[in-house]
N, C-alpha and C positions, 0 to 999 in steps of 0.2 A: 657436809653430811658425814656423820660418824656412825659406824656400826660396831657393836660390842657383843661378844659372845663369851659367857663365863663357863668354866668347867672346874671340877675338883672338889665340890662339896661332898658331904656325906655324914656318916655317924662315927663318932670317935669318943673314946672314954675320957673322963677328966684327966688332965695332965698330958694328953696326947697331942699330936700335931696333924695339921692338914695344910695343903698348899692349893690355893685358888689361883686360877689363871684366867686372864681376860685377853682374848684375841681382838685387836683393834684394827679396824679398817676405816680409812679416811679418804674422802674423794677430793680433797684439796691439799695444799702444802702447809696449812696452818699447823702450829705446834699446840696441840690440845693437851692441857693438863688432865690426866686421867686418875681416877681414884676409886676407892671402894666405900660403899655405903651399906648400912644394914637396917633391917626393919623387923621388929617383932609384931605379932598380931595385936592390933588395937593401938599401936604406937606409931609415931611419926618416923619417917626414914631419917637416919642421922649419918653424918660423915664419919668414917673410920680413919682414912688416910688418903692423901693426894700426892701425886708426883708429877713434876714437869720435866720435859727433856732438857730445858735450858737451866732450870734452877734446882733440880733435884727434888728431894722430899720437901713438901710444903708444910705438912702437919701430920700428927697422929692425935687421935682423941686420947684423953688422959688414961682411960682404963685399959688401953692396949699397949701403952709404951713399955718397951722391954720384952714384950711377948710376940707382937706382930711386926713383920718387916715387909715393907712394900719395895718392889723393884721394877725396873723398866728395861726391856731389851728392845732398843730401837731397830735393830737389824731384823728381829723376828716379829716386831710390832705386837709385843705382849706386855702386859702389866700384871705381875704376880703379887700375891699376898701370902707370905709364909706365916702360918699361925702356929705358935708353940705354946705349951703349957695352957692348953685350952681349959676353960671353966664352963660349968653349966650355963652361966649367964651370958656366954658368948653365943648361945643358941639363937639363931636368927636366919632370915633370908638375906644373903649378901648379894649386892648388886655392884656391877662395874658401871661407871658413868663418867662423863666428862665432869670436871670439878665445878662447873657452873650448873650442873643438873639439867642440861638440855637434851642429852642423849643417854639412853639407858639400855643395859642388857636385860635379859629375861629373868635374871636372878638364879641363885643356887642355894639350896638349903644346907645349912651347917647345924648339926645337932650334937651336943656334947652331953652324954649321959652314960651312966654305968648300967 
């Protein structure tokens, strides 16, 4: 069982930065790959990036490469998403989840607008 709680969303101007954080709580000793997903109204949820404790970063979706950085702190049980050079098209609800999509956080809104 995995519990995930996101924080750090908000409103930012184009070109600005935000840092999303996901607090991860697991009830077993399994190594869960954890990632960030996003969803716009009327669209399907899509993967942004995933990271594993043992393998490191698994992927970034193409349109965020060079702008978003995922990181994992196993001592603090957090997975963060540093978002730089944000664009209006990055506006979405961002979800923290295990990379198989079995467990989900409640989501946090990111809005990029001037």
